[in-house]
C-alpha positions as CSV (number, residue, x, y, z in Angstrom):
1,G,0.0,0.0,0.0
2,K,2.8,2.4,0.8
3,V,4.1,2.3,-2.8
4,L,0.6,3.2,-4.2
5,Q,-0.6,5.7,-1.7
6,C,2.5,7.6,-0.7
7,H,2.6,11.1,-2.2
8,R,5.8,12.4,-3.8
9,C,5.9,16.0,-4.8
10,H,7.0,16.6,-8.5
11,P,7.1,19.8,-10.5
12,V,3.6,19.1,-12.0
13,R,2.2,19.4,-8.5
14,H,3.0,23.1,-8.6
15,K,2.1,23.8,-12.3
16,Y,-0.2,26.7,-11.5
17,G,2.5,29.0,-10.2
18,N,2.1,28.1,-6.5
19,D,5.7,27.1,-5.7
20,D,5.4,27.1,-1.9
21,R,2.4,24.7,-1.5
22,C,1.5,21.4,-3.3
23,R,-1.8,21.9,-5.3
24,F,-2.9,18.5,-3.9
25,L,-2.7,19.9,-0.3
26,F,0.2,17.8,0.9
27,P,1.5,17.3,3.5
28,H,-1.8,16.6,5.4
29,E,-2.2,17.6,9.0
30,V,-1.7,14.8,11.5
31,I,-5.2,13.8,12.9
32,K,-5.2,11.2,15.8
33,A,-8.8,10.1,15.3
34,S,-11.6,10.6,12.8
35,S,-14.4,13.0,13.8
36,F,-17.3,15.2,12.6
37,D,-16.8,18.9,12.5
38,P,-20.3,20.6,13.0
39,D,-19.0,24.0,12.1
40,T,-18.0,22.9,8.5
41,N,-20.5,20.0,8.3
42,S,-17.6,17.7,7.3
43,V,-16.0,14.5,8.4
44,V,-12.3,14.9,9.4
45,L,-10.5,11.7,8.6
46,M,-7.7,10.2,10.8
47,C,-4.2,10.8,9.4
48,H,-1.1,9.3,10.9
49,N,1.2,9.9,7.9
50,T,1.2,13.4,6.3
51,N,2.2,12.1,2.9
52,V,-0.4,9.3,2.4
53,N,-3.7,9.7,0.6
54,Y,-6.9,9.1,2.6
55,L,-7.6,5.4,1.7
56,N,-9.8,2.4,2.2
57,P,-7.7,-0.7,3.0
58,Y,-10.1,-3.0,1.3
59,I,-10.1,-1.1,-2.0
60,L,-6.3,-0.9,-1.8
61,V,-5.8,-4.7,-1.2
62,F,-8.4,-5.9,-3.8
63,C,-8.0,-3.3,-6.6
64,R,-4.3,-2.5,-6.0
65,H,-4.5,1.1,-7.3
66,N,-4.1,4.6,-6.0
67,H,-7.2,6.3,-4.6
68,D,-8.2,9.1,-2.4
69,I,-11.3,8.8,-0.2
70,K,-13.5,11.9,0.3
71,C,-16.7,12.2,2.4
72,I,-19.3,14.4,0.5
73,L,-22.1,15.6,2.7
74,S,-23.4,18.7,0.9
75,G,-24.9,19.5,-2.5
76,Q,-22.1,22.0,-3.1
77,G,-19.4,19.3,-2.4
78,A,-21.2,16.8,-4.6
79,K,-21.4,19.4,-7.4
80,A,-17.7,20.2,-7.1
81,A,-16.9,16.5,-7.1
82,M,-19.1,15.9,-10.2
83,F,-17.3,18.7,-12.1
84,Y,-13.9,17.4,-11.1
85,I,-14.7,13.9,-12.2
86,F,-16.2,15.1,-15.5
87,D,-13.1,17.3,-16.2
88,Y,-10.8,14.4,-15.3
89,I,-12.4,11.8,-17.5
90,T,-12.9,14.1,-20.5
91,K,-9.4,15.7,-20.5
92,M,-7.7,15.4,-23.9
93,D,-4.1,14.3,-23.9
94,V,-2.0,16.0,-26.6
95,K,-0.5,13.4,-28.8
96,T,2.4,14.0,-31.2
97,Y,1.5,11.1,-33.5
């Protein structure tokens, strides 16, 4: 799991001119236990390693691929996730052949 889930910062992580902070928000803050934050209406996931994606151990073992778990509790969060997924699956790679 460590090979698949451990984040390594590369220049593409800073491609929008933000040289001081990774655009994928790494490193994460260390969180000792998962909890619910009523002020932001969000689930705060436990995080022991600041450079590891939020993961599901069963998905990791059975599918053996990188993934990032997010809890979406609001319509605004669901809409943002929908746009992100749509942009991701429809992006066009520039080919030279």
